[in-house]
C-alpha positions, 0 to 999 in steps of 0.5 A: 893195721891193715885197710878194710874195704867198707863194708857191704850185705855180701862183705860184711867187716867181722866184730873184730874189725869194727872193734878195731875200728871203734878203739881206732876213733877213740883212740884220737882224742887223746889224754884229757882232764876229767872232772867228776865225782867218785862214785864208786871205789873199788881196790882188788887185793892182790893186784894192783889195779883199782877202780873208779867209777866217775859220775857226772853230777849233773846229769846220770852219767858215768864212766869206769876209769882204771889206775895204779895204786902208786897212782892213786895214793901218790894223788889222792891216799883219802880218796872216798864214794862221794868226793869230787876229783879231776883225772888226767886219763886217756879212753880206751876201747876193750876189744875183748869186752866190747867196754870203755874206760879211762885210764888214768895216769894222774889223779888229783883231789878237789879241796874245800878250797877248790870247791869254793873257788869254783862255786864263787867263778860258777856264782859271777858267771850266772849272775851275769847272765842274769840269772839272780837278777831281782826283776825276774824273780815273782811273787808267791800267791797268797794263798796256793792251793797245792804245794810242791815239796822236793825234800828227802824221803821220811826226812827231817825237813819234810817232817818240818814243812808238812808239820808247820804248813798245816798248824798254820793252814791244814787245808792245805794240799802237797804234792811231795817228790822224795829224792836224794838230796845230797850224793851222786844221782842228787841233781838228776833226781832234783831236776826230774823233780822239779820239771814233774812238778812244774808241768803240774797245773795244779801246783802253785808253789815248789818249794826245795827243802834240804836239812844242814849239813857241809860244804860237799853235802850241799854241792848238789844244790849248787850245781850248774844244771840244777840252777838253770833248770829252777831259773826255766822254771813257769812255778815260783820256786821257794829255797829252803837249803841248810840253815841260815848261813849255808848259802847254796845258789839256789838261794839266789836264783829261786824266787823267795829263799827261806832260811830253814825248812820251817821258815819257808813252810811260813813263808808260804803258807798264811796262819789262819789265826793271824788272817782271822784276826786281820779279817777281825781286826778289818770288818771292826775297822769296816764297822766303825767306818760306816757306823761314823759315816751313816752317824755324820749323814745322820745329824745332817740329816737332822739339822736338814729337819730343824730348819722353819722351811723343811720344818713348815716348808709354807713359811716360805711362802707365806712369807713370798706371800706377803710380800707379792701383796705388799708389792701388788698395793703399792703397785696399785697405788702408785699407779693409781697415784700416777694416774690421778696425776696424768688426770690432773694434767689432762684436765690442766691442758683441757682448760687451757684448750678449751681458753684459746680455742675460737669456740670459746670465744663464740660461745661468750658471744662473738661472730666470724663472718666470712665471704661465700669463698670461706675467707675471715672478713676483718675490715668492712673495706671490700664488702659490698652492700647485698653481698653474701656473707657467712655469720660463725656462731658458737653452734653453727653459721648462719648465712646472710646477706648485707644491706650495707656498711659503716666504718666505726671511726675508731681503729684499733691503733687508737684503742691500743694507745 
């Protein structure tokens, strides 16, 4: 191909040049293996060419695939719309129509065993990333104000969820988003519905419901894009897919797994009859507990009131008054006894003091003779005639002058002898 200079407003490229360049760039991709779901299969009579529309199961994207009838009959003779296939193809750009398609030289239909093996590998990968960790699962609200429901239009699953939920709690509110629950468009629609309900602040919990079906029918609920979308959701998600034996990967990533759509309604919405019965039972227990507590307290009060001190509060004071009176009388008697003994002792001491006092001797007629200096004269020696003396008697002193001194021949020693 001749090299064409860069385009400019003065020298623009013709359409054929642009088409050629696009075709050249696309051809550089070469042969590739492509996994997808057959959305449309067209066999034109009289021609050997077969046209397929291959859709991505997780996104609203599709490519046209052309192949030879012999290639299709050899690799997937029973191929039908909705089947999963792996094709070996090369992208081609058709300049005449300006379209892109894949030209396949080998087509393999993915069997059930291969699908299950892929799901098992995907399950291990997501589990290793922590998407199924029980610690990240959130508790459902006791009574959701509004419930988001993702299900098929006019499906049995929708009827089961609505009828059972409203039977249990008639005032429950739903926001329903109907989507395709199988086929090539199911995954993108479910992801969009999940994002819509998750962004609604009035939605407290989201239920994804579908009835039973084959493994191929339930494949959208094991899609990796959907599993990651549920993991990112901020609103708790309940998975109610199929019947009890069915377990798509959505059951593992959801916050709560319900075995059936009917079970989902029972899990999300409380039974008003059972709750009323529980409230009545709790109220009766509370009343019994309060009545028992009041009865015990009343018995305690009655016991306290029956005590003598509370029946007649003055009895305690009267008893203490009698004790105080007795103690006061005892104290008076004891004090009087001590005073009497002290008075007797004082009289004895006074009598002894009086008996030993010189005044007592003087009162018996004796006198004490003192010289002018106040010294007691106990001998005639040293007393001159005419000396001034003082005579001490019981009631005073007598001043006198000696007229003479006579010695007594009888001395004290002789008397004692």
